[in-house]
BAMIKE-481957 format. One record per residue (C-alpha): residue in three letters; x, y, z. Coordinates in Angstrom, 3 decimals, m for minus. Example, Ala and Ser with C-alpha at 12.3 -4.5 7.8 and 13.67 -1.06 7.14 Angstrom:
BEGIN
@residu=ALA	xx=12.300	yy=m4.500	zz=7.800
@residu=SER	xx=13.670	yy=m1.060	zz=7.140
This chain:
BEGIN
@residu=MET	xx=25.701	yy=1.979	zz=m24.628
@residu=ASN	xx=22.215	yy=2.796	zz=m26.355
@residu=TYR	xx=19.798	yy=1.160	zz=m23.296
@residu=LYS	xx=17.135	yy=2.780	zz=m24.934
@residu=GLN	xx=16.716	yy=0.104	zz=m27.597
@residu=TYR	xx=16.295	yy=m2.515	zz=m25.238
@residu=PHE	xx=13.166	yy=m0.762	zz=m24.027
@residu=GLU	xx=11.805	yy=0.240	zz=m27.421
@residu=ASP	xx=12.278	yy=m3.492	zz=m28.409
@residu=ALA	xx=10.231	yy=m4.690	zz=m25.072
@residu=LEU	xx=7.575	yy=m1.940	zz=m25.826
@residu=ALA	xx=7.120	yy=m3.272	zz=m29.558
@residu=ALA	xx=6.902	yy=m6.968	zz=m28.438
@residu=GLY	xx=4.251	yy=m5.807	zz=m25.688
@residu=ARG	xx=2.040	yy=m4.673	zz=m28.643
@residu=ASN	xx=1.587	yy=m8.002	zz=m30.050
@residu=ILE	xx=1.769	yy=m10.486	zz=m26.782
@residu=ILE	xx=m1.883	yy=m9.911	zz=m26.293
@residu=GLY	xx=m2.733	yy=m11.789	zz=m29.646
@residu=ILE	xx=m0.881	yy=m14.870	zz=m28.758
@residu=ALA	xx=m3.077	yy=m17.740	zz=m28.159
@residu=PRO	xx=m3.751	yy=m19.102	zz=m24.657
@residu=GLU	xx=m2.936	yy=m22.746	zz=m25.781
@residu=THR	xx=0.294	yy=m21.167	zz=m27.425
@residu=ILE	xx=1.221	yy=m19.589	zz=m24.116
@residu=VAL	xx=0.686	yy=m23.031	zz=m22.301
@residu=ALA	xx=2.818	yy=m24.889	zz=m24.999
@residu=VAL	xx=5.700	yy=m22.096	zz=m24.591
@residu=LEU	xx=5.833	yy=m22.370	zz=m20.835
@residu=ASN	xx=5.474	yy=m26.365	zz=m21.037
@residu=ASP	xx=8.449	yy=m26.313	zz=m23.688
@residu=VAL	xx=10.745	yy=m24.100	zz=m21.673
@residu=ALA	xx=10.312	yy=m26.249	zz=m18.395
@residu=GLU	xx=11.272	yy=m29.234	zz=m20.659
@residu=ALA	xx=14.302	yy=m27.346	zz=m22.027
@residu=ALA	xx=15.449	yy=m26.607	zz=m18.472
@residu=ILE	xx=15.645	yy=m30.158	zz=m17.738
@residu=ASP	xx=16.939	yy=m31.110	zz=m21.079
@residu=ASN	xx=19.703	yy=m28.339	zz=m20.760
@residu=MET	xx=20.659	yy=m29.285	zz=m17.074
@residu=PRO	xx=24.275	yy=m29.725	zz=m17.719
@residu=HIS	xx=24.646	yy=m26.585	zz=m19.366
@residu=LEU	xx=22.582	yy=m24.300	zz=m16.783
@residu=LEU	xx=24.717	yy=m26.108	zz=m14.017
@residu=ALA	xx=27.957	yy=m25.480	zz=m15.803
@residu=GLU	xx=26.985	yy=m21.640	zz=m16.299
@residu=ASN	xx=26.084	yy=m21.374	zz=m12.842
@residu=GLN	xx=29.380	yy=m22.696	zz=m11.782
@residu=LYS	xx=31.190	yy=m20.070	zz=m13.119
@residu=ASP	xx=29.253	yy=m17.665	zz=m11.259
@residu=LEU	xx=29.490	yy=m19.715	zz=m8.178
@residu=ASP	xx=33.289	yy=m19.785	zz=m8.444
@residu=ARG	xx=33.470	yy=m16.051	zz=m8.381
@residu=MET	xx=31.550	yy=m15.702	zz=m5.124
@residu=ASP	xx=32.568	yy=m16.432	zz=m1.474
@residu=PRO	xx=30.876	yy=m19.699	zz=m0.309
@residu=SER	xx=30.318	yy=m17.501	zz=3.091
@residu=ASP	xx=28.301	yy=m14.598	zz=1.280
@residu=PRO	xx=24.615	yy=m15.147	zz=2.252
@residu=LYS	xx=23.991	yy=m14.745	zz=m1.689
@residu=TYR	xx=25.765	yy=m17.731	zz=m2.280
@residu=ASP	xx=22.879	yy=m20.175	zz=m1.678
@residu=ARG	xx=20.531	yy=m17.884	zz=m3.640
@residu=LEU	xx=22.547	yy=m17.861	zz=m6.468
@residu=LYS	xx=23.222	yy=m21.756	zz=m6.477
@residu=LEU	xx=21.426	yy=m23.784	zz=m8.915
@residu=THR	xx=21.205	yy=m27.695	zz=m8.398
@residu=GLU	xx=19.453	yy=m30.595	zz=m10.437
@residu=ALA	xx=16.681	yy=m30.390	zz=m7.636
@residu=ARG	xx=16.139	yy=m26.936	zz=m8.041
@residu=ILE	xx=15.950	yy=m26.999	zz=m11.642
@residu=LYS	xx=13.341	yy=m29.341	zz=m11.374
@residu=ASP	xx=11.440	yy=m27.655	zz=m9.064
@residu=ILE	xx=11.749	yy=m24.519	zz=m11.290
@residu=ALA	xx=10.426	yy=m26.454	zz=m14.142
@residu=LYS	xx=7.781	yy=m27.933	zz=m12.023
@residu=ASP	xx=6.706	yy=m24.577	zz=m11.031
@residu=MET	xx=6.849	yy=m23.484	zz=m14.628
@residu=VAL	xx=4.506	yy=m26.249	zz=m15.297
@residu=ASN	xx=2.277	yy=m25.092	zz=m12.592
@residu=VAL	xx=1.845	yy=m22.029	zz=m14.186
@residu=ALA	xx=1.175	yy=m22.966	zz=m17.350
@residu=ASN	xx=m1.820	yy=m24.886	zz=m15.961
@residu=LEU	xx=m3.630	yy=m22.409	zz=m13.799
@residu=PRO	xx=m6.295	yy=m20.300	zz=m15.742
@residu=SER	xx=m5.465	yy=m16.851	zz=m17.087
@residu=PRO	xx=m6.602	yy=m14.003	zz=m14.922
@residu=LEU	xx=m6.972	yy=m11.885	zz=m18.082
@residu=GLY	xx=m10.374	yy=m10.668	zz=m19.447
@residu=HIS	xx=m12.175	yy=m11.171	zz=m16.429
@residu=ILE	xx=m15.374	yy=m9.310	zz=m15.881
@residu=LEU	xx=m14.606	yy=m7.785	zz=m12.339
@residu=SER	xx=m17.767	yy=m5.939	zz=m12.237
@residu=GLU	xx=m20.567	yy=m4.530	zz=m14.978
@residu=LYS	xx=m23.590	yy=m2.355	zz=m14.771
@residu=GLU	xx=m26.358	yy=m0.645	zz=m16.957
@residu=MET	xx=m26.607	yy=3.124	zz=m16.057
@residu=PRO	xx=m29.822	yy=4.874	zz=m16.224
@residu=ASN	xx=m28.604	yy=6.835	zz=m19.284
@residu=GLY	xx=m28.272	yy=3.296	zz=m21.188
@residu=LEU	xx=m24.621	yy=3.067	zz=m20.912
@residu=HIS	xx=m23.360	yy=m0.375	zz=m20.068
@residu=ILE	xx=m19.996	yy=m0.056	zz=m18.206
@residu=SER	xx=m17.538	yy=m3.092	zz=m17.089
@residu=LYS	xx=m14.476	yy=m3.451	zz=m15.682
@residu=ILE	xx=m12.040	yy=m5.979	zz=m17.102
@residu=SER	xx=m8.609	yy=m7.260	zz=m16.062
@residu=VAL	xx=m5.783	yy=m6.649	zz=m18.475
@residu=PRO	xx=m2.029	yy=m6.697	zz=m17.991
@residu=LEU	xx=0.229	yy=m4.490	zz=m16.318
@residu=GLY	xx=2.356	yy=m4.118	zz=m19.637
@residu=VAL	xx=6.169	yy=m3.813	zz=m19.414
@residu=VAL	xx=7.064	yy=m5.239	zz=m16.096
@residu=GLY	xx=10.732	yy=m4.248	zz=m14.724
@residu=VAL	xx=12.333	yy=m6.381	zz=m12.113
@residu=ILE	xx=15.679	yy=m5.642	zz=m10.598
@residu=TYR	xx=17.392	yy=m8.623	zz=m8.616
@residu=GLU	xx=20.552	yy=m9.746	zz=m7.416
@residu=ALA	xx=21.827	yy=m13.445	zz=m7.031
@residu=ARG	xx=18.749	yy=m15.116	zz=m7.636
@residu=PRO	xx=18.540	yy=m16.787	zz=m11.260
@residu=ASN	xx=15.494	yy=m18.649	zz=m10.171
@residu=VAL	xx=13.942	yy=m15.603	zz=m10.667
@residu=THR	xx=14.701	yy=m15.235	zz=m14.410
@residu=PHE	xx=12.463	yy=m18.348	zz=m14.821
@residu=ASP	xx=9.660	yy=m17.071	zz=m12.554
@residu=VAL	xx=9.410	yy=m13.829	zz=m13.905
@residu=PHE	xx=9.173	yy=m14.938	zz=m17.527
@residu=ALA	xx=6.344	yy=m17.342	zz=m16.724
@residu=LEU	xx=4.430	yy=m15.143	zz=m14.720
@residu=CYS	xx=4.518	yy=m12.369	zz=m17.086
@residu=PHE	xx=4.194	yy=m14.218	zz=m20.172
@residu=LYS	xx=1.188	yy=m15.896	zz=m18.738
@residu=THR	xx=m0.316	yy=m12.647	zz=m17.932
@residu=GLY	xx=0.576	yy=m10.889	zz=m21.058
@residu=ASN	xx=3.279	yy=m8.673	zz=m19.746
@residu=VAL	xx=6.410	yy=m8.034	zz=m21.209
@residu=SER	xx=9.460	yy=m8.350	zz=m18.809
@residu=VAL	xx=12.653	yy=m6.381	zz=m18.687
@residu=LEU	xx=15.210	yy=m8.001	zz=m16.317
@residu=LYS	xx=18.147	yy=m6.496	zz=m14.838
@residu=GLY	xx=20.020	yy=m9.204	zz=m12.810
@residu=GLY	xx=23.412	yy=m8.742	zz=m11.155
@residu=SER	xx=26.772	yy=m9.149	zz=m12.406
@residu=ASP	xx=27.107	yy=m11.919	zz=m9.912
@residu=ALA	xx=24.555	yy=m14.294	zz=m11.850
@residu=GLU	xx=25.671	yy=m13.048	zz=m15.424
@residu=TYR	xx=26.502	yy=m16.703	zz=m16.754
@residu=SER	xx=23.585	yy=m18.252	zz=m15.359
@residu=ASN	xx=21.110	yy=m15.255	zz=m16.371
@residu=LYS	xx=22.478	yy=m15.282	zz=m19.899
@residu=ALA	xx=22.112	yy=m19.134	zz=m20.264
@residu=ILE	xx=18.547	yy=m18.978	zz=m19.153
@residu=ILE	xx=17.484	yy=m16.236	zz=m21.249
@residu=GLY	xx=19.098	yy=m17.987	zz=m24.276
@residu=LEU	xx=17.074	yy=m21.071	zz=m23.241
@residu=ILE	xx=13.864	yy=m19.067	zz=m23.210
@residu=HIS	xx=14.556	yy=m17.165	zz=m26.539
@residu=SER	xx=15.145	yy=m20.605	zz=m28.531
@residu=VAL	xx=11.732	yy=m22.059	zz=m27.312
@residu=LEU	xx=10.014	yy=m18.773	zz=m28.230
@residu=GLN	xx=11.712	yy=m18.518	zz=m31.653
@residu=LYS	xx=10.605	yy=m22.060	zz=m31.978
@residu=HIS	xx=7.146	yy=m20.794	zz=m31.707
@residu=GLY	xx=7.369	yy=m17.805	zz=m33.844
@residu=ILE	xx=7.127	yy=m15.528	zz=m31.068
@residu=ASP	xx=9.605	yy=m12.038	zz=m30.774
@residu=PRO	xx=11.953	yy=m13.062	zz=m28.099
@residu=ASN	xx=11.961	yy=m9.316	zz=m26.741
@residu=VAL	xx=8.703	yy=m10.538	zz=m24.784
@residu=VAL	xx=11.488	yy=m10.955	zz=m22.141
@residu=VAL	xx=14.284	yy=m8.731	zz=m22.178
@residu=LEU	xx=17.620	yy=m9.227	zz=m20.347
@residu=LEU	xx=19.839	yy=m6.080	zz=m19.569
@residu=PRO	xx=23.361	yy=m6.074	zz=m19.278
@residu=PRO	xx=24.786	yy=m6.469	zz=m16.057
@residu=GLU	xx=26.695	yy=m3.234	zz=m15.439
@residu=ARG	xx=25.492	yy=m0.434	zz=m13.252
@residu=GLU	xx=24.662	yy=2.193	zz=m16.130
@residu=ALA	xx=21.907	yy=m0.296	zz=m17.183
@residu=THR	xx=20.205	yy=0.052	zz=m13.720
@residu=GLU	xx=20.382	yy=3.925	zz=m13.854
@residu=ALA	xx=18.944	yy=3.611	zz=m17.513
@residu=LEU	xx=15.783	yy=1.283	zz=m15.827
@residu=PHE	xx=14.968	yy=3.564	zz=m13.183
@residu=ASN	xx=14.654	yy=6.389	zz=m15.753
@residu=ALA	xx=12.705	yy=4.355	zz=m18.253
@residu=ILE	xx=9.623	yy=6.457	zz=m18.103
@residu=GLY	xx=7.195	yy=5.655	zz=m20.939
@residu=TYR	xx=8.766	yy=2.381	zz=m21.565
@residu=ILE	xx=8.436	yy=0.396	zz=m17.964
@residu=ASP	xx=5.064	yy=0.425	zz=m16.317
@residu=VAL	xx=6.223	yy=m0.832	zz=m13.010
@residu=LEU	xx=9.700	yy=m1.924	zz=m11.461
@residu=ILE	xx=9.946	yy=m4.703	zz=m8.919
@residu=PRO	xx=13.050	yy=m5.241	zz=m7.033
@residu=ARG	xx=14.119	yy=m8.624	zz=m5.536
@residu=GLY	xx=16.734	yy=m8.740	zz=m2.893
@residu=SER	xx=18.679	yy=m6.916	zz=m0.201
@residu=GLN	xx=17.229	yy=m4.261	zz=1.833
@residu=SER	xx=19.786	yy=m2.050	zz=0.338
@residu=LEU	xx=18.821	yy=m2.741	zz=m3.055
@residu=ILE	xx=15.036	yy=m2.140	zz=m2.292
@residu=ASP	xx=15.917	yy=1.299	zz=m0.428
@residu=ARG	xx=17.984	yy=2.157	zz=m3.638
@residu=VAL	xx=15.149	yy=1.437	zz=m6.050
@residu=ARG	xx=12.496	yy=3.216	zz=m3.869
@residu=GLN	xx=14.621	yy=6.394	zz=m3.776
@residu=GLN	xx=16.133	yy=6.645	zz=m7.170
@residu=SER	xx=13.467	yy=5.188	zz=m9.448
@residu=LYS	xx=11.298	yy=7.451	zz=m11.459
@residu=VAL	xx=9.182	yy=4.366	zz=m12.575
@residu=PRO	xx=6.525	yy=3.361	zz=m10.121
@residu=VAL	xx=7.928	yy=0.627	zz=m7.841
@residu=ILE	xx=6.180	yy=m2.198	zz=m6.053
@residu=GLU	xx=8.699	yy=m3.190	zz=m3.052
@residu=THR	xx=9.203	yy=m7.066	zz=m2.283
@residu=GLY	xx=11.804	yy=m9.041	zz=m0.514
@residu=ALA	xx=13.093	yy=m7.781	zz=2.757
@residu=GLY	xx=12.041	yy=m9.984	zz=5.378
@residu=ILE	xx=12.883	yy=m9.435	zz=9.333
@residu=VAL	xx=10.626	yy=m12.587	zz=10.335
@residu=HIS	xx=9.676	yy=m12.872	zz=14.076
@residu=THR	xx=7.793	yy=m15.764	zz=15.577
@residu=TYR	xx=6.327	yy=m15.474	zz=19.233
@residu=PHE	xx=5.972	yy=m18.777	zz=21.679
@residu=ASP	xx=3.151	yy=m17.893	zz=23.558
@residu=GLU	xx=2.490	yy=m18.797	zz=27.453
@residu=THR	xx=0.204	yy=m21.423	zz=26.186
@residu=ALA	xx=2.478	yy=m23.098	zz=23.247
@residu=ASP	xx=3.075	yy=m26.637	zz=22.663
@residu=LEU	xx=6.737	yy=m27.355	zz=23.065
@residu=GLN	xx=7.075	yy=m30.333	zz=20.389
@residu=LYS	xx=5.144	yy=m27.808	zz=17.669
@residu=GLY	xx=7.213	yy=m24.763	zz=18.918
@residu=ALA	xx=10.636	yy=m26.817	zz=18.317
@residu=ASP	xx=9.816	yy=m28.061	zz=14.873
@residu=ILE	xx=8.383	yy=m24.763	zz=13.681
@residu=VAL	xx=11.319	yy=m22.984	zz=15.207
@residu=PHE	xx=13.974	yy=m25.502	zz=13.710
@residu=ASN	xx=12.063	yy=m25.503	zz=10.059
@residu=ALA	xx=11.543	yy=m21.471	zz=9.889
@residu=LYS	xx=15.206	yy=m20.760	zz=10.817
@residu=THR	xx=17.151	yy=m23.775	zz=9.324
@residu=ARG	xx=15.169	yy=m25.014	zz=6.022
@residu=ARG	xx=16.861	yy=m22.245	zz=4.032
@residu=VAL	xx=18.591	yy=m19.732	zz=5.696
@residu=SER	xx=19.202	yy=m17.106	zz=2.919
@residu=VAL	xx=15.477	yy=m16.577	zz=1.992
@residu=CYS	xx=13.390	yy=m13.639	zz=3.134
@residu=ASN	xx=10.870	yy=m15.927	zz=5.035
@residu=ALA	xx=13.387	yy=m17.393	zz=7.510
@residu=LEU	xx=13.226	yy=m16.942	zz=10.949
@residu=ASP	xx=15.220	yy=m13.738	zz=12.340
@residu=CYS	xx=13.997	yy=m13.379	zz=15.948
@residu=LEU	xx=12.594	yy=m15.758	zz=18.446
@residu=ILE	xx=10.129	yy=m14.138	zz=20.779
@residu=ILE	xx=9.489	yy=m16.054	zz=24.059
@residu=HIS	xx=7.076	yy=m15.488	zz=26.843
@residu=SER	xx=9.038	yy=m15.142	zz=30.186
@residu=SER	xx=7.216	yy=m17.874	zz=31.935
@residu=ARG	xx=8.554	yy=m20.406	zz=29.541
@residu=LEU	xx=12.289	yy=m19.431	zz=29.571
@residu=ALA	xx=12.890	yy=m23.125	zz=31.163
@residu=ASP	xx=11.761	yy=m24.556	zz=27.723
@residu=LEU	xx=13.974	yy=m22.243	zz=25.908
@residu=SER	xx=16.807	yy=m24.902	zz=25.593
@residu=THR	xx=14.403	yy=m27.593	zz=24.250
@residu=LEU	xx=13.335	yy=m25.111	zz=21.539
@residu=ALA	xx=17.031	yy=m23.914	zz=20.884
@residu=ASN	xx=18.906	yy=m27.145	zz=21.132
@residu=PRO	xx=18.117	yy=m28.508	zz=17.762
@residu=LEU	xx=19.483	yy=m25.496	zz=15.911
@residu=ALA	xx=22.892	yy=m26.419	zz=17.343
@residu=GLU	xx=22.966	yy=m29.344	zz=14.788
@residu=LYS	xx=23.155	yy=m26.367	zz=12.089
@residu=GLU	xx=25.293	yy=m24.525	zz=14.429
@residu=VAL	xx=23.175	yy=m21.647	zz=14.325
@residu=GLU	xx=24.561	yy=m18.541	zz=16.661
@residu=ILE	xx=22.086	yy=m17.162	zz=18.922
@residu=TYR	xx=22.043	yy=m13.516	zz=20.297
@residu=ALA	xx=19.747	yy=m13.518	zz=23.311
@residu=ASP	xx=18.772	yy=m10.802	zz=25.609
@residu=PRO	xx=19.746	yy=m11.047	zz=29.455
@residu=GLN	xx=16.832	yy=m13.326	zz=30.404
@residu=ALA	xx=17.168	yy=m15.589	zz=27.336
@residu=TYR	xx=20.816	yy=m15.651	zz=27.699
@residu=ALA	xx=20.969	yy=m16.581	zz=31.524
@residu=ALA	xx=18.275	yy=m19.558	zz=30.274
@residu=LEU	xx=20.632	yy=m20.889	zz=27.785
@residu=LEU	xx=23.995	yy=m20.342	zz=29.505
@residu=GLY	xx=25.636	yy=m24.086	zz=30.058
@residu=LEU	xx=22.761	yy=m25.584	zz=27.776
@residu=TYR	xx=23.579	yy=m24.317	zz=24.352
@residu=PRO	xx=27.095	yy=m24.398	zz=23.008
@residu=THR	xx=29.151	yy=m21.572	zz=24.415
@residu=ALA	xx=30.840	yy=m20.865	zz=21.220
@residu=LEU	xx=27.204	yy=m20.145	zz=19.395
@residu=LEU	xx=25.674	yy=m18.219	zz=22.152
@residu=HIS	xx=26.085	yy=m14.578	zz=22.568
@residu=GLN	xx=24.524	yy=m11.492	zz=24.253
@residu=ALA	xx=22.397	yy=m9.438	zz=22.031
@residu=GLN	xx=23.051	yy=m6.003	zz=21.532
@residu=GLU	xx=20.133	yy=m3.686	zz=20.139
@residu=GLU	xx=21.317	yy=m3.875	zz=16.369
@residu=HIS	xx=20.435	yy=m7.649	zz=16.550
@residu=PHE	xx=16.871	yy=m6.997	zz=16.691
@residu=GLY	xx=15.394	yy=m5.696	zz=13.625
@residu=THR	xx=18.108	yy=m7.324	zz=11.459
@residu=GLU	xx=17.457	yy=m9.673	zz=8.379
@residu=PHE	xx=20.368	yy=m12.233	zz=9.089
@residu=LEU	xx=20.062	yy=m14.376	zz=5.934
@residu=SER	xx=22.497	yy=m16.882	zz=7.808
@residu=TYR	xx=22.744	yy=m19.498	zz=10.612
@residu=LYS	xx=22.059	yy=m16.557	zz=13.199
@residu=MET	xx=19.131	yy=m15.663	zz=15.230
@residu=SER	xx=18.227	yy=m13.487	zz=18.103
@residu=VAL	xx=15.940	yy=m14.174	zz=21.299
@residu=LYS	xx=13.908	yy=m11.696	zz=22.924
@residu=THR	xx=11.912	yy=m12.192	zz=26.125
@residu=VAL	xx=8.565	yy=m10.594	zz=26.801
@residu=PRO	xx=6.108	yy=m10.797	zz=29.788
@residu=GLY	xx=3.265	yy=m11.279	zz=27.394
@residu=LEU	xx=1.137	yy=m11.097	zz=24.125
@residu=ALA	xx=0.809	yy=m7.226	zz=24.027
@residu=GLU	xx=4.704	yy=m6.763	zz=24.624
@residu=ALA	xx=5.300	yy=m9.473	zz=21.993
@residu=LEU	xx=3.246	yy=m7.324	zz=19.343
@residu=GLY	xx=5.036	yy=m4.218	zz=20.502
@residu=HIS	xx=8.403	yy=m5.864	zz=19.734
@residu=ILE	xx=7.043	yy=m6.693	zz=16.265
@residu=ALA	xx=5.475	yy=m3.616	zz=15.361
@residu=ARG	xx=8.975	yy=m1.704	zz=16.014
@residu=HIS	xx=11.008	yy=m4.046	zz=14.239
@residu=SER	xx=9.015	yy=m6.058	zz=11.459
@residu=SER	xx=9.460	yy=m5.521	zz=7.868
@residu=LYS	xx=5.975	yy=m6.534	zz=7.316
@residu=HIS	xx=6.724	yy=m9.856	zz=5.605
@residu=SER	xx=5.799	yy=m12.808	zz=7.827
@residu=GLU	xx=5.212	yy=m13.426	zz=11.594
@residu=ALA	xx=3.803	yy=m16.128	zz=13.303
@residu=ILE	xx=2.547	yy=m17.103	zz=16.634
@residu=ILE	xx=2.680	yy=m20.560	zz=18.419
@residu=THR	xx=m0.126	yy=m20.830	zz=21.161
@residu=GLU	xx=m2.654	yy=m23.269	zz=22.391
@residu=ASP	xx=m4.792	yy=m19.983	zz=23.298
@residu=ALA	xx=m7.507	yy=m19.328	zz=20.726
@residu=GLY	xx=m8.006	yy=m15.403	zz=22.059
@residu=ASN	xx=m4.173	yy=m14.977	zz=21.450
@residu=ALA	xx=m4.325	yy=m16.405	zz=18.389
@residu=ALA	xx=m7.080	yy=m14.310	zz=17.039
@residu=ALA	xx=m5.563	yy=m11.254	zz=18.732
@residu=PHE	xx=m2.215	yy=m12.033	zz=16.995
@residu=LEU	xx=m3.951	yy=m12.481	zz=13.409
@residu=ASN	xx=m5.862	yy=m9.227	zz=13.886
@residu=LYS	xx=m3.176	yy=m7.143	zz=15.229
@residu=VAL	xx=m0.138	yy=m7.668	zz=13.473
@residu=ASP	xx=0.414	yy=m5.587	zz=10.479
@residu=ALA	xx=2.405	yy=m7.848	zz=7.920
@residu=ALA	xx=1.732	yy=m9.463	zz=4.428
@residu=ALA	xx=1.606	yy=m13.189	zz=5.727
@residu=VAL	xx=0.393	yy=m13.714	zz=9.574
@residu=TYR	xx=0.677	yy=m17.510	zz=10.877
@residu=VAL	xx=m0.605	yy=m19.180	zz=14.091
@residu=ASN	xx=1.084	yy=m22.747	zz=14.733
@residu=ALA	xx=3.100	yy=m23.027	zz=11.067
@residu=SER	xx=6.575	yy=m22.082	zz=9.988
@residu=THR	xx=6.982	yy=m18.729	zz=7.934
@residu=ALA	xx=8.662	yy=m20.861	zz=5.360
@residu=PHE	xx=5.321	yy=m21.357	zz=3.812
@residu=THR	xx=5.448	yy=m17.699	zz=2.638
@residu=ASP	xx=6.050	yy=m18.460	zz=m1.335
@residu=GLY	xx=3.757	yy=m18.161	zz=m4.120
@residu=ALA	xx=4.243	yy=m21.827	zz=m4.939
@residu=GLN	xx=3.219	yy=m22.858	zz=m1.186
@residu=PHE	xx=0.451	yy=m20.512	zz=m1.583
@residu=GLY	xx=m1.214	yy=m22.383	zz=m4.630
@residu=LEU	xx=0.017	yy=m19.412	zz=m7.112
@residu=GLY	xx=2.317	yy=m21.602	zz=m9.208
@residu=ALA	xx=5.308	yy=m19.213	zz=m8.723
@residu=GLU	xx=5.801	yy=m15.728	zz=m7.548
@residu=ILE	xx=7.365	yy=m12.638	zz=m8.855
@residu=GLY	xx=8.125	yy=m11.555	zz=m5.475
@residu=ILE	xx=6.813	yy=m10.898	zz=m2.130
@residu=SER	xx=5.273	yy=m7.496	zz=m1.594
@residu=THR	xx=5.567	yy=m5.827	zz=1.570
@residu=GLN	xx=3.597	yy=m2.575	zz=0.997
@residu=LYS	xx=m0.027	yy=m2.113	zz=0.569
@residu=LEU	xx=m0.642	yy=m0.458	zz=m2.627
@residu=HIS	xx=m1.691	yy=m2.791	zz=m5.723
@residu=ALA	xx=m0.282	yy=m6.009	zz=m4.227
@residu=ARG	xx=0.475	yy=m7.566	zz=m0.838
@residu=GLY	xx=2.323	yy=m10.892	zz=m0.143
@residu=PRO	xx=3.395	yy=m13.251	zz=m2.720
@residu=MET	xx=2.751	yy=m11.744	zz=m6.226
@residu=GLY	xx=1.235	yy=m14.473	zz=m8.666
@residu=LEU	xx=m1.187	yy=m14.101	zz=m11.833
@residu=ASP	xx=m3.697	yy=m11.957	zz=m10.414
@residu=GLU	xx=m1.194	yy=m9.457	zz=m8.926
@residu=LEU	xx=0.525	yy=m9.094	zz=m12.519
@residu=THR	xx=m2.772	yy=m7.495	zz=m13.909
@residu=SER	xx=m4.594	yy=m4.036	zz=m13.709
@residu=TYR	xx=m7.900	yy=m3.364	zz=m15.264
@residu=LYS	xx=m9.499	yy=m1.106	zz=m17.547
@residu=TRP	xx=m13.037	yy=0.298	zz=m18.058
@residu=LEU	xx=m15.344	yy=m0.837	zz=m21.036
@residu=VAL	xx=m17.943	yy=1.988	zz=m21.877
@residu=LYS	xx=m20.576	yy=0.930	zz=m24.663
@residu=GLY	xx=m23.226	yy=3.455	zz=m25.617
@residu=SER	xx=m25.895	yy=3.858	zz=m28.349
@residu=GLY	xx=m24.881	yy=7.536	zz=m29.186
@residu=GLN	xx=m25.364	yy=9.055	zz=m25.695
@residu=VAL	xx=m23.793	yy=12.538	zz=m24.934
@residu=ARG	xx=m23.334	yy=14.205	zz=m21.599
@residu=ASN	xx=m25.385	yy=17.390	zz=m21.086
@residu=PRO	xx=m23.657	yy=20.389	zz=m19.054
């Protein structure tokens, strides 16, 4: 198959997207949101075809699943993106040089953004909305496990674009086969940046094999430290929410770290998790504290591999530490630098945690479930960057821009 044609079509569309009026961009996004609601039965039916091919016990099943509520949330996020101010054309800095040159730095689109993702049909909507709002073309490579869902969504988006007289190739969906992935990795001169959304194995593969610049996103090995001074009720609520709200997402809790002086409270923290049949892998001290107080079938002795694991399921490890320094050390060894939290009433410990933890999002007395573009007021997100170059944390509109220098003169030449 000639994958090059997909990239050429996207590149050609990119030459015209900057000329689209801001009010037209808003109208398109609002119309896509409305079309998603109006075409909900079709989207759900196509999504069910994908679901029928996947084992419900697969951690990706929940991510793959669309529901009426989720489609309504997607539409709401798209409207939110439409209503946000454009990040383009902002003067980031400007100065007049002694030789009379006027130099300014302004925000511009990244260009053609490639996104490779697994069983996440919501990403198709989110990436289109964010890229279109920022004047970027998007080239999408979804997995075969979401083939029917992604095709239905792209078909809906293309129909709205055509209604507005816009080249539908401002968003391109590559075929689901693996060969398309290889072509994307090698699309030098066509794709400006490639963003993976998915498992650690996917992210590793993209980072190792792509010849196109990569922004890493997604993998979340998330810890919450229950400090010596922590409020027990706050802790129980936060741990339950962070672990069970939606286990298949990257901001879900994987490891509870507890101060050794609070082991008597561990069963109170853990017992609500039993309602969701959360399996706990506890170190020796935590295991002894839970023995007889947590369902036997759900309590296991932790092995080394249970720390530093992104479970993406109803499983969680527990680590006991004698103090903050050891908690920070455990996080430093096992974190994916996504989201980390402390539950404490000690202002000094809270400040030290915020200052010393190296992660994209660091919390005090709140659930890590908030690491999300919409929750951060970004409208939606194209991913959560776990690296430090260009963008970090939830990537919204601003993170999909670069900048260029504008230099205006009156005949100046540079002397030797």
